[in-house]
All heavy atoms as an XYZ file, in Angstrom:
832
protein
N      -2.038    -71.775    -39.863
C      -3.172    -71.089    -39.324
C      -3.001    -70.742    -37.863
O      -3.414    -69.673    -37.441
C      -4.400    -71.966    -39.463
C      -5.190    -71.628    -40.639
S      -6.633    -72.609    -40.548
C      -7.777    -71.468    -40.984
N      -2.441    -71.677    -37.225
C      -2.206    -71.455    -35.825
C      -1.346    -70.227    -35.609
O      -1.574    -69.450    -34.700
C      -1.536    -72.703    -35.239
C      -2.096    -73.035    -33.870
O      -2.988    -72.359    -33.406
N      -1.582    -74.070    -33.281
N      -0.363    -70.060    -36.464
C       0.539    -68.928    -36.366
C      -0.200    -67.629    -36.610
O      -0.002    -66.650    -35.904
C       1.685    -69.064    -37.370
O       2.245    -70.346    -37.249
C       2.729    -68.018    -37.136
N      -1.075    -67.590    -37.589
C      -1.810    -66.359    -37.865
C      -2.769    -66.034    -36.730
O      -2.986    -64.876    -36.399
C      -2.534    -66.429    -39.200
O      -3.603    -67.347    -39.125
N      -3.348    -67.045    -36.103
C      -4.212    -66.787    -34.959
C      -3.403    -66.240    -33.794
O      -3.833    -65.313    -33.110
C      -4.927    -68.073    -34.520
C      -6.103    -68.509    -35.388
C      -6.654    -69.849    -34.888
C      -7.195    -67.475    -35.375
N      -2.237    -66.836    -33.593
C      -1.391    -66.339    -32.516
C      -0.948    -64.909    -32.785
O      -0.909    -64.080    -31.889
C      -0.171    -67.252    -32.350
C      -0.497    -68.564    -31.698
C       0.712    -69.495    -31.641
O       1.831    -69.042    -31.939
O       0.516    -70.662    -31.294
N      -0.592    -64.655    -34.057
C      -0.159    -63.304    -34.398
C      -1.303    -62.307    -34.219
O      -1.114    -61.213    -33.702
C       0.364    -63.255    -35.836
C       1.708    -63.891    -35.979
C       2.184    -63.893    -37.431
O       1.413    -63.586    -38.344
N       3.431    -64.258    -37.633
N      -2.505    -62.684    -34.657
C      -3.630    -61.759    -34.494
C      -3.965    -61.600    -33.017
O      -4.353    -60.537    -32.576
C      -4.849    -62.222    -35.287
O      -5.449    -63.346    -34.677
N      -3.786    -62.636    -32.220
C      -3.988    -62.549    -30.783
C      -2.972    -61.617    -30.147
O      -3.289    -60.800    -29.297
N      -1.713    -61.731    -30.576
C      -0.664    -60.837    -30.066
C      -0.949    -59.413    -30.485
O      -0.779    -58.480    -29.712
C       0.703    -61.268    -30.606
S       1.386    -62.664    -29.732
N      -1.366    -59.271    -31.743
C      -1.662    -57.932    -32.246
C      -2.800    -57.319    -31.435
O      -2.755    -56.165    -31.060
C      -2.010    -58.014    -33.737
C      -2.264    -56.668    -34.353
C      -1.212    -55.787    -34.581
C      -3.559    -56.269    -34.691
C      -1.432    -54.539    -35.148
C      -3.788    -55.033    -35.256
C      -2.727    -54.171    -35.473
O      -2.949    -52.955    -36.031
N      -3.790    -58.145    -31.139
C      -4.930    -57.673    -30.371
C      -4.502    -57.312    -28.951
O      -4.924    -56.289    -28.424
C      -6.002    -58.757    -30.341
O      -7.079    -58.345    -29.553
N      -3.654    -58.119    -28.352
C      -3.162    -57.826    -27.008
C      -2.325    -56.556    -26.997
O      -2.428    -55.741    -26.092
C      -2.329    -59.000    -26.465
C      -3.213    -60.144    -26.015
O      -4.392    -59.959    -25.764
N      -2.629    -61.322    -25.929
N      -1.490    -56.425    -28.039
C      -0.642    -55.227    -28.122
C      -1.496    -53.979    -28.301
O      -1.254    -52.953    -27.685
C       0.335    -55.401    -29.284
C       1.296    -54.278    -29.373
C       2.290    -54.530    -30.444
N       3.279    -53.488    -30.421
C       4.340    -53.469    -31.158
N       4.578    -54.459    -31.974
N       5.180    -52.476    -31.084
N      -2.506    -54.108    -29.134
C      -3.425    -52.994    -29.365
C      -4.157    -52.635    -28.072
O      -4.312    -51.459    -27.736
C      -4.435    -53.398    -30.450
C      -5.128    -52.250    -31.108
C      -5.972    -52.753    -32.260
O      -5.431    -53.036    -33.334
O      -7.189    -52.860    -32.033
N      -4.574    -53.619    -27.333
C      -5.254    -53.403    -26.062
C      -4.322    -52.713    -25.067
O      -4.714    -51.776    -24.369
C      -5.749    -54.745    -25.475
O      -6.629    -55.367    -26.419
C      -6.483    -54.537    -24.170
N      -3.066    -53.179    -25.028
C      -2.090    -52.555    -24.136
C      -1.850    -51.093    -24.511
O      -1.743    -50.231    -23.645
C      -0.766    -53.327    -24.155
C      -0.761    -54.650    -23.394
C       0.565    -55.382    -23.615
C      -0.986    -54.417    -21.919
N      -1.763    -50.828    -25.805
C      -1.571    -49.435    -26.248
C      -2.766    -48.568    -25.866
O      -2.610    -47.440    -25.413
C      -1.333    -49.389    -27.761
C       0.044    -49.848    -28.232
C       0.084    -49.911    -29.765
C       1.125    -48.937    -27.707
N      -3.955    -49.123    -26.057
C      -5.165    -48.364    -25.689
C      -5.206    -48.117    -24.176
O      -5.567    -47.036    -23.739
C      -6.416    -49.105    -26.144
C      -6.738    -48.802    -27.581
C      -8.123    -49.278    -27.933
N      -7.952    -50.339    -28.907
C      -8.669    -51.441    -28.990
N      -9.644    -51.654    -28.151
N      -8.427    -52.334    -29.907
N      -4.838    -49.131    -23.418
C      -4.807    -48.978    -21.957
C      -3.774    -47.929    -21.551
O      -4.022    -47.106    -20.661
C      -4.471    -50.310    -21.290
S      -5.853    -51.461    -21.245
N      -2.626    -47.974    -22.200
C      -1.576    -47.006    -21.904
C      -2.039    -45.591    -22.242
O      -1.826    -44.657    -21.474
C      -0.312    -47.377    -22.685
O       0.709    -46.437    -22.450
N      -2.697    -45.448    -23.410
C      -3.226    -44.139    -23.802
C      -4.295    -43.669    -22.806
O      -4.307    -42.502    -22.401
C      -3.824    -44.198    -25.210
C      -2.759    -44.310    -26.283
O      -1.567    -44.060    -25.975
O      -3.119    -44.664    -27.431
N      -5.157    -44.600    -22.419
C      -6.221    -44.247    -21.477
C      -5.627    -43.838    -20.132
O      -6.096    -42.894    -19.496
C      -7.177    -45.424    -21.302
N      -4.573    -44.531    -19.722
C      -3.921    -44.191    -18.451
C      -3.316    -42.794    -18.519
O      -3.445    -41.998    -17.589
C      -2.845    -45.223    -18.129
C      -2.152    -44.937    -16.834
C      -1.110    -45.951    -16.518
N      -0.415    -45.568    -15.305
C       0.257    -46.389    -14.552
N       0.349    -47.656    -14.871
N       0.856    -45.949    -13.467
N      -2.632    -42.479    -19.634
C      -2.060    -41.138    -19.794
C      -3.148    -40.067    -19.772
O      -3.002    -39.034    -19.126
C      -1.256    -41.057    -21.095
C       0.189    -41.463    -20.956
C       0.987    -41.083    -22.198
N       0.470    -41.739    -23.397
C       0.907    -42.911    -23.878
N       1.887    -43.533    -23.276
N       0.383    -43.437    -24.964
N      -4.240    -40.333    -20.469
C      -5.345    -39.372    -20.481
C      -5.931    -39.199    -19.079
O      -6.253    -38.079    -18.667
C      -6.427    -39.831    -21.454
C      -6.031    -39.690    -22.904
C      -7.105    -40.219    -23.845
O      -8.262    -40.409    -23.406
O      -6.775    -40.441    -25.020
N      -6.050    -40.305    -18.360
C      -6.564    -40.245    -16.994
C      -5.618    -39.464    -16.092
O      -6.050    -38.623    -15.300
C      -6.770    -41.664    -16.450
C      -7.382    -41.784    -15.065
C      -8.751    -41.105    -15.010
C      -7.500    -43.246    -14.660
N      -4.323    -39.693    -16.223
C      -3.339    -38.961    -15.423
C      -3.374    -37.472    -15.747
O      -3.291    -36.628    -14.855
C      -1.935    -39.534    -15.654
C      -1.724    -40.884    -14.995
C      -0.403    -41.545    -15.381
O       0.290    -41.045    -16.298
O      -0.064    -42.562    -14.757
N      -3.527    -37.145    -17.035
C      -3.648    -35.733    -17.425
C      -4.916    -35.112    -16.840
O      -4.905    -33.977    -16.354
C      -3.649    -35.602    -18.949
C      -2.316    -35.825    -19.658
C      -2.514    -35.844    -21.173
C      -1.321    -34.744    -19.272
N      -6.009    -35.879    -16.886
C      -7.269    -35.372    -16.341
C      -7.150    -35.160    -14.833
O      -7.606    -34.144    -14.301
C      -8.411    -36.336    -16.658
N      -6.530    -36.099    -14.145
C      -6.344    -35.963    -12.702
C      -5.473    -34.747    -12.401
O      -5.765    -33.967    -11.497
C      -5.728    -37.253    -12.102
C      -6.768    -38.380    -12.133
C      -5.245    -37.015    -10.676
C      -6.206    -39.752    -11.778
N      -4.406    -34.569    -13.177
C      -3.551    -33.391    -13.012
C      -4.337    -32.105    -13.225
O      -4.171    -31.135    -12.483
N      -5.215    -32.104    -14.229
C      -6.054    -30.931    -14.479
C      -6.990    -30.647    -13.326
O      -7.181    -29.496    -12.932
N      -7.567    -31.698    -12.762
C      -8.463    -31.531    -11.619
C      -7.682    -30.995    -10.419
O      -8.151    -30.091     -9.709
C      -9.157    -32.871    -11.266
C      -9.854    -32.793     -9.916
C     -10.152    -33.248    -12.357
N      -6.488    -31.524    -10.183
C      -5.671    -31.052     -9.059
C      -5.274    -29.585     -9.240
O      -5.291    -28.808     -8.287
C      -4.430    -31.927     -8.891
C      -4.706    -33.374     -8.435
C      -3.402    -34.179     -8.425
C      -5.372    -33.405     -7.079
N      -4.928    -29.204    -10.481
C      -4.596    -27.795    -10.736
C      -5.815    -26.901    -10.526
O      -5.715    -25.816     -9.957
C      -4.042    -27.625    -12.151
C      -2.599    -28.062    -12.298
C      -2.018    -27.682    -13.649
N      -2.723    -28.268    -14.785
C      -2.544    -29.518    -15.222
N      -1.675    -30.312    -14.643
N      -3.224    -29.967    -16.263
N      -6.977    -27.373    -10.974
C      -8.212    -26.600    -10.787
C      -8.528    -26.451     -9.301
O      -8.937    -25.375     -8.846
C      -9.372    -27.270    -11.517
N      -8.319    -27.518     -8.549
C      -8.559    -27.461     -7.107
C      -7.631    -26.447     -6.440
O      -8.067    -25.655     -5.598
C      -8.344    -28.848     -6.499
C      -8.655    -28.929     -5.025
C      -8.427    -30.315     -4.455
O      -7.652    -31.099     -5.027
O      -9.021    -30.604     -3.405
N      -6.374    -26.442     -6.835
C      -5.423    -25.482     -6.281
C      -5.805    -24.057     -6.657
O      -5.724    -23.140     -5.849
C      -4.000    -25.797     -6.763
C      -2.943    -24.917     -6.132
C      -2.903    -25.039     -4.612
O      -2.904    -26.138     -4.073
N      -2.897    -23.918     -3.922
N      -6.258    -23.874     -7.907
C      -6.687    -22.548     -8.363
C      -7.882    -22.060     -7.549
O      -7.956    -20.883     -7.171
C      -7.043    -22.591     -9.853
C      -7.393    -21.244    -10.441
C      -6.224    -20.286    -10.435
O      -5.120    -20.673    -10.780
N      -6.458    -19.056    -10.046
N      -8.801    -22.976     -7.248
C      -9.970    -22.611     -6.440
C      -9.524    -22.175     -5.046
O     -10.017    -21.175     -4.507
C     -10.962    -23.791     -6.366
C     -11.654    -23.965     -7.720
C     -12.000    -23.578     -5.275
C     -12.473    -25.236     -7.834
N      -8.576    -22.918     -4.460
C      -8.068    -22.541     -3.137
C      -7.385    -21.176     -3.186
O      -7.567    -20.351     -2.299
C      -7.087    -23.598     -2.630
C      -7.756    -24.875     -2.189
C      -6.720    -25.894     -1.740
C      -7.365    -27.216     -1.373
N      -6.363    -28.230     -1.000
N      -6.580    -20.952     -4.230
C      -5.911    -19.655     -4.378
C      -6.933    -18.541     -4.532
O      -6.797    -17.465     -3.932
C      -4.958    -19.668     -5.581
C      -3.774    -20.600     -5.384
O      -3.506    -21.007     -4.229
O      -3.112    -20.942     -6.394
N      -7.962    -18.778     -5.345
C      -9.013    -17.774     -5.547
C      -9.749    -17.482     -4.247
O     -10.068    -16.336     -3.955
C     -10.010    -18.241     -6.608
C      -9.426    -18.223     -8.001
O      -8.358    -17.675     -8.241
N     -10.104    -18.868     -8.934
N      -9.993    -18.527     -3.464
C     -10.658    -18.356     -2.179
C      -9.851    -17.437     -1.273
O     -10.392    -16.491     -0.687
C     -10.852    -19.719     -1.504
C     -11.406    -19.708     -0.086
C     -12.859    -19.239     -0.067
C     -11.276    -21.082      0.543
N      -8.557    -17.691     -1.185
C      -7.696    -16.838     -0.347
C      -7.695    -15.402     -0.858
O      -7.772    -14.455     -0.076
C      -6.271    -17.392     -0.325
C      -6.075    -18.538      0.650
C      -4.605    -18.875      0.829
N      -4.020    -19.472     -0.358
C      -4.040    -20.771     -0.641
N      -4.621    -21.611      0.191
N      -3.484    -21.232     -1.735
N      -7.628    -15.232     -2.166
C      -7.601    -13.885     -2.750
C      -8.909    -13.137     -2.479
O      -8.899    -11.967     -2.106
C      -7.351    -13.984     -4.257
C      -7.366    -12.653     -4.977
C      -6.261    -11.701     -4.539
O      -5.208    -12.167     -4.066
O      -6.461    -10.484     -4.668
N     -10.028    -13.819     -2.649
C     -11.329    -13.178     -2.413
C     -11.463    -12.787     -0.943
O     -11.905    -11.678     -0.620
C     -12.489    -14.105     -2.851
C     -13.826    -13.603     -2.334
C     -12.515    -14.233     -4.366
N     -11.060    -13.689     -0.044
C     -11.138    -13.362      1.384
C     -10.236    -12.179      1.726
O     -10.614    -11.316      2.517
C     -10.762    -14.582      2.226
C     -11.863    -15.625      2.269
C     -11.489    -16.771      3.191
C     -12.633    -17.753      3.322
N     -12.339    -18.812      4.300
N      -9.061    -12.127      1.129
C      -8.150    -11.007      1.377
C      -8.755     -9.704      0.860
O      -8.657     -8.661      1.521
C      -6.791    -11.271      0.726
N      -9.380     -9.755     -0.313
C     -10.012     -8.554     -0.863
C     -11.172     -8.099      0.010
O     -11.353     -6.899      0.239
C     -10.489     -8.811     -2.288
C      -9.364     -8.917     -3.283
C      -9.864     -9.229     -4.689
O     -11.062     -9.339     -4.943
N      -8.933     -9.390     -5.613
N     -11.964     -9.038      0.501
C     -13.078     -8.687      1.382
C     -12.545     -8.031      2.653
O     -13.049     -6.992      3.092
C     -13.920     -9.941      1.722
C     -14.709    -10.393      0.490
C     -14.862     -9.675      2.895
C     -15.381    -11.745      0.646
N     -11.509     -8.634      3.236
C     -10.926     -8.077      4.456
C     -10.402     -6.661      4.215
O     -10.639     -5.753      5.015
C      -9.803     -8.990      4.956
C      -9.124     -8.474      6.175
N      -9.695     -8.540      7.425
C      -7.938     -7.847      6.335
C      -8.883     -7.990      8.299
N      -7.806     -7.556      7.674
N      -9.710     -6.482      3.107
C      -9.156     -5.175      2.777
C     -10.271     -4.142      2.590
O     -10.187     -3.016      3.100
C      -8.307     -5.292      1.508
O      -7.848     -4.037      1.104
N     -11.296     -4.534      1.881
C     -12.413     -3.618      1.612
C     -13.122     -3.238      2.911
O     -13.394     -2.059      3.153
C     -13.388     -4.294      0.653
S     -14.730     -3.241      0.108
N     -13.398     -4.219      3.746
C     -14.067     -3.947      5.018
C     -13.188     -3.063      5.898
O     -13.669     -2.135      6.548
C     -14.417     -5.266      5.740
C     -15.455     -6.065      4.951
C     -14.905     -5.011      7.158
C     -16.793     -5.390      4.782
N     -11.891     -3.329      5.902
C     -10.972     -2.508      6.703
C     -10.998     -1.052      6.249
O     -11.019     -0.137      7.072
C      -9.544     -3.050      6.607
O      -9.450     -4.302      7.231
N     -10.993     -0.836      4.929
C     -11.056      0.538      4.415
C     -12.366      1.206      4.808
O     -12.388      2.365      5.216
C     -10.902      0.542      2.887
C      -9.484      0.404      2.414
C      -9.320      0.745      0.942
N     -10.266      0.087      0.063
C     -10.105     -1.128     -0.470
N      -9.023     -1.815     -0.208
N     -11.013     -1.643     -1.265
N     -13.464      0.466      4.704
C     -14.760      1.042      5.078
C     -14.817      1.359      6.563
O     -15.356      2.403      6.960
C     -15.902      0.095      4.688
C     -16.227      0.115      3.229
N     -16.798      1.198      2.616
C     -16.035     -0.807      2.266
C     -16.956      0.942      1.329
N     -16.492     -0.270      1.086
N     -14.272      0.470      7.380
C     -14.252      0.733      8.821
C     -13.412      1.963      9.141
O     -13.785      2.778      9.992
C     -13.716     -0.487      9.580
C     -14.666     -1.666      9.689
C     -13.955     -2.857     10.328
C     -15.908     -1.299     10.485
N     -12.294      2.098      8.453
C     -11.441      3.272      8.656
C     -12.205      4.545      8.279
O     -12.165      5.542      9.007
C     -10.176      3.143      7.819
C      -9.172      4.230      8.051
C      -7.918      4.042      7.212
O      -7.588      2.899      6.874
O      -7.284      5.057      6.891
N     -12.922      4.505      7.173
C     -13.728      5.665      6.759
C     -14.817      5.962      7.786
O     -15.062      7.126      8.118
C     -14.364      5.408      5.396
S     -13.212      5.459      4.024
N     -15.471      4.906      8.267
C     -16.526      5.104      9.256
C     -15.970      5.685     10.553
O     -16.589      6.564     11.162
C     -17.248      3.780      9.544
C     -18.197      3.303      8.449
C     -18.691      1.893      8.764
C     -19.365      4.253      8.283
N     -14.805      5.209     10.974
C     -14.203      5.755     12.202
C     -13.855      7.225     12.013
O     -14.070      8.049     12.909
C     -12.958      4.946     12.572
C     -13.288      3.601     13.163
C     -12.030      2.870     13.643
N     -12.338      1.485     13.867
C     -11.939      0.479     13.086
N     -11.191      0.708     12.039
N     -12.274     -0.758     13.364
N     -13.323      7.549     10.856
C     -12.976      8.936     10.568
C     -14.241      9.800     10.564
O     -14.261     10.903     11.115
C     -12.265      9.004      9.218
O     -11.913     10.306      8.911
N     -15.279      9.283      9.965
C     -16.552     10.002      9.922
C     -17.125     10.172     11.328
O     -17.671     11.222     11.676
C     -17.535      9.241      9.029
C     -18.850      9.905      8.824
C     -18.707     11.135      7.989
N     -20.021     11.592      7.612
C     -20.241     12.508      6.739
N     -19.225     13.070      6.120
N     -21.445     12.872      6.439
N     -16.993      9.135     12.151
C     -17.460      9.202     13.532
C     -16.739     10.310     14.288
O     -17.382     11.111     14.999
C     -17.226      7.858     14.235
C     -17.611      7.851     15.695
C     -17.169      6.593     16.416
O     -16.278      5.886     15.922
O     -17.716      6.347     17.498
N     -15.432     10.395     14.134
C     -14.652     11.442     14.808
C     -15.120     12.814     14.335
O     -15.351     13.722     15.143
C     -13.138     11.245     14.551
C     -12.337     12.459     14.996
C     -12.641      9.985     15.256
N     -15.280     12.981     13.031
C     -15.708     14.267     12.483
C     -17.097     14.651     13.016
O     -17.323     15.791     13.426
C     -15.715     14.205     10.958
C     -16.096     15.506     10.325
C     -15.287     16.575     10.095
C     -17.404     15.877      9.862
N     -16.006     17.595      9.509
C     -17.309     17.190      9.353
C     -18.628     15.238      9.819
C     -18.392     17.858      8.819
C     -19.717     15.908      9.285
C     -19.586     17.205      8.796
N     -18.025     13.677     13.009
C     -19.378     13.967     13.497
C     -19.370     14.324     14.980
O     -20.080     15.249     15.409
C     -20.302     12.768     13.250
C     -20.722     12.557     11.790
C     -21.438     11.223     11.645
C     -21.594     13.692     11.291
N     -18.569     13.626     15.769
C     -18.472     13.961     17.200
C     -17.913     15.358     17.396
O     -18.365     16.101     18.285
C     -17.620     12.926     17.947
C     -18.384     11.642     18.205
O     -19.596     11.659     18.364
N     -17.672     10.534     18.237
N     -16.944     15.736     16.588
C     -16.404     17.094     16.665
C     -17.475     18.118     16.315
O     -17.562     19.187     16.945
C     -15.199     17.242     15.739
C     -13.966     16.494     16.222
C     -12.844     16.480     15.194
O     -13.058     16.927     14.042
O     -11.748     16.004     15.538
N     -18.301     17.824     15.318
C     -19.376     18.737     14.928
C     -20.399     18.877     16.053
O     -20.876     19.975     16.342
C     -20.059     18.248     13.643
C     -19.155     18.216     12.429
C     -18.531     19.566     12.137
O     -19.228     20.560     11.985
N     -17.210     19.603     12.075
N     -20.731     17.751     16.680
C     -21.678     17.791     17.798
C     -21.106     18.623     18.940
O     -21.810     19.448     19.539
C     -22.017     16.349     18.267
C     -22.760     16.354     19.599
C     -22.835     15.632     17.204
N     -19.831     18.446     19.249
C     -19.187     19.242     20.300
C     -19.214     20.724     19.956
O     -19.481     21.572     20.815
C     -17.742     18.782     20.517
C     -17.646     17.427     21.202
O     -18.642     16.993     21.824
O     -16.569     16.797     21.103
N     -18.945     21.045     18.704
C     -18.951     22.435     18.256
C     -20.351     23.040     18.393
O     -20.514     24.163     18.900
C     -18.468     22.518     16.806
C     -18.377     23.899     16.197
C     -17.391     24.766     16.982
C     -17.966     23.812     14.742
N     -21.368     22.306     17.972
C     -22.747     22.792     18.097
C     -23.102     22.997     19.564
O     -23.716     24.010     19.934
C     -23.728     21.804     17.412
C     -23.531     21.846     15.891
C     -25.174     22.109     17.784
C     -24.255     20.748     15.139
N     -22.701     22.056     20.402
C     -22.964     22.188     21.842
C     -22.316     23.462     22.390
O     -22.950     24.221     23.125
C     -22.450     20.951     22.592
C     -22.524     21.093     24.077
C     -23.735     20.928     24.748
C     -21.396     21.422     24.819
C     -23.819     21.074     26.119
C     -21.465     21.573     26.198
C     -22.674     21.396     26.842
O     -22.755     21.562     28.202
N     -21.065     23.692     22.013
C     -20.365     24.889     22.502
C     -21.058     26.159     22.028
O     -21.222     27.114     22.797
C     -18.912     24.882     22.047
C     -18.050     23.856     22.749
C     -16.660     23.743     22.120
O     -16.365     24.399     21.120
N     -15.820     22.910     22.708
N     -21.462     26.186     20.760
C     -22.145     27.367     20.221
C     -23.466     27.611     20.937
O     -23.809     28.759     21.279
C     -22.372     27.213     18.717
C     -21.120     27.268     17.846
C     -21.449     26.918     16.401
C     -20.478     28.650     17.925
N     -24.225     26.559     21.173
C     -25.497     26.719     21.883
C     -25.265     27.185     23.318
O     -25.990     28.047     23.823
C     -26.270     25.396     21.882
C     -26.906     25.062     20.554
C     -27.729     23.785     20.649
C     -28.463     23.529     19.351
N     -29.339     22.352     19.447
N     -24.260     26.612     23.944
C     -23.938     27.009     25.320
C     -23.543     28.485     25.376
O     -24.006     29.230     26.242
C     -22.812     26.113     25.856
C     -22.585     26.269     27.337
C     -21.546     25.280     27.846
O     -20.427     25.262     27.297
O     -21.867     24.536     28.779
N     -22.699     28.916     24.433
C     -22.292     30.334     24.397
C     -23.486     31.231     24.125
O     -23.631     32.302     24.740
C     -21.219     30.540     23.323
C     -19.871     29.962     23.671
C     -18.880     30.048     22.512
O     -19.179     30.728     21.492
O     -17.816     29.414     22.605
N     -24.359     30.819     23.225
C     -25.541     31.613     22.897
C     -26.449     31.743     24.118
O     -26.956     32.842     24.424
C     -26.316     30.973     21.723
O     -25.457     30.878     20.598
C     -27.550     31.777     21.354
N     -26.660     30.647     24.820
C     -27.498     30.700     26.023
C     -26.869     31.584     27.100
O     -27.573     32.333     27.789
C     -27.744     29.286     26.566
C     -28.693     28.416     25.742
C     -28.735     26.998     26.301
C     -30.094     29.012     25.711
N     -25.563     31.516     27.248
C     -24.883     32.375     28.227
C     -25.042     33.842     27.852
O     -25.279     34.694     28.710
C     -23.403     31.989     28.328
C     -23.156     30.693     29.062
C     -21.682     30.283     29.021
O     -20.849     30.954     28.414
N     -21.373     29.165     29.671
N     -24.907     34.149     26.555
C     -25.080     35.533     26.104
C     -26.506     36.003     26.347
O     -26.726     37.149     26.795
C     -24.725     35.657     24.622
C     -23.244     35.559     24.328
C     -22.957     35.542     22.827
O     -23.871     35.573     22.009
N     -21.680     35.484     22.487
N     -27.480     35.142     26.073
C     -28.879     35.526     26.298
C     -29.146     35.743     27.780
O     -29.846     36.691     28.160
C     -29.817     34.456     25.729
C     -29.857     34.438     24.219
C     -30.719     33.297     23.665
O     -31.110     32.385     24.396
N     -30.995     33.350     22.375
N     -28.592     34.849     28.603
C     -28.774     35.007     30.050
C     -28.144     36.311     30.518
O     -28.719     37.047     31.336
C     -28.167     33.803     30.784
N     -26.968     36.627     29.989
C     -26.290     37.876     30.373
C     -27.095     39.077     29.908
O     -27.243     40.064     30.636
C     -24.889     37.878     29.767
C     -23.967     38.888     30.391
C     -22.544     38.720     29.875
O     -22.341     38.343     28.726
N     -21.579     39.015     30.733
N     -27.645     39.014     28.691
C     -28.467     40.123     28.199
C     -29.715     40.302     29.059
O     -30.113     41.433     29.377
C     -28.873     39.889     26.739
C     -27.740     40.096     25.758
C     -28.134     39.701     24.331
O     -29.208     39.154     24.093
N     -27.238     39.987     23.394
N     -30.325     39.196     29.435
C     -31.514     39.291     30.292
C     -31.148     39.880     31.649
O     -31.898     40.691     32.218
C     -32.175     37.910     30.462
C     -32.872     37.355     29.234
C     -33.332     35.929     29.482
C     -34.061     38.238     28.840
N     -30.016     39.486     32.168
C     -29.558     40.023     33.448
C     -29.347     41.524     33.341
O     -29.818     42.300     34.172
C     -28.281     39.306     33.882
C     -27.650     39.918     35.100
C     -28.178     39.703     36.367
C     -26.532     40.744     34.976
C     -27.601     40.280     37.483
C     -25.949     41.324     36.088
C     -26.488     41.087     37.333
O     -25.925     41.662     38.432
N     -28.626     41.959     32.274
C     -28.348     43.385     32.106
C     -29.629     44.163     31.815
O     -29.803     45.284     32.292
C     -27.322     43.616     30.993
C     -25.933     43.252     31.422
C     -25.227     42.147     31.095
C     -25.085     44.028     32.270
N     -24.007     42.157     31.702
C     -23.878     43.315     32.423
C     -25.242     45.271     32.918
C     -22.838     43.758     33.193
C     -24.193     45.721     33.681
C     -22.980     44.963     33.825
N     -30.511     43.562     31.038
C     -31.771     44.247     30.743
C     -32.583     44.416     32.017
O     -33.164     45.472     32.264
C     -32.594     43.455     29.696
O     -31.811     43.273     28.532
C     -33.876     44.150     29.346
N     -32.614     43.392     32.823
C     -33.364     43.461     34.091
C     -32.740     44.434     35.071
O     -33.431     45.136     35.811
N     -31.442     44.535     35.070
C     -30.745     45.388     36.019
C     -30.761     46.842     35.582
O     -30.871     47.754     36.407
C     -29.309     44.906     36.165
C     -28.577     45.532     37.315
C     -27.223     44.850     37.536
O     -26.777     44.058     36.743
N     -26.567     45.216     38.631
N     -30.613     47.063     34.274
C     -30.512     48.452     33.799
C     -31.654     48.837     32.885
O     -31.559     49.798     32.158
C     -29.170     48.650     33.068
C     -28.002     48.425     33.946
C     -27.196     47.282     33.817
C     -27.652     49.351     34.934
C     -26.095     47.086     34.630
C     -26.563     49.139     35.759
C     -25.775     47.996     35.614
N     -32.747     48.078     32.883
C     -33.866     48.364     32.001
C     -34.628     49.585     32.417
O     -34.282     50.273     33.385
N     -35.701     49.920     31.707
C     -36.480     51.118     31.960
C     -37.102     51.140     33.339
O     -37.349     52.192     33.907
C     -37.578     51.102     30.896
C     -37.394     49.873     30.086
C     -36.205     49.156     30.580
N     -37.344     50.037     33.927
C     -37.972     50.004     35.252
C     -36.953     50.099     36.359
O     -37.312     50.308     37.507
C     -38.800     48.732     35.419
C     -39.937     48.647     34.435
C     -40.685     47.356     34.572
O     -40.525     46.648     35.577
O     -41.454     47.041     33.664
N     -35.715     49.967     36.091
C     -34.707     49.941     37.150
C     -34.462     51.259     37.786
O     -34.781     52.294     37.596
C     -33.395     49.423     36.591
């Protein structure tokens, strides 16, 4: 009887060791999965920040281009108004100088 108790005790210890070993492997796999997920999150963070930077840079470039175009349009309008006013002033001068009352 003593032998069967010892054998069942050994069997129980061996079974416990196997379960512990299995649990350790599962825990190591889970930890590895968490570490991989953490690395993926860091990689995703860098990628998202790079995409945001790229997008903002493109928008800023478009805005700068638009700013240049709008400034050119304003300059053109100013020149046209200035020329128109000069022509009107010249017409008024000529009308006053050579008009019916002159």
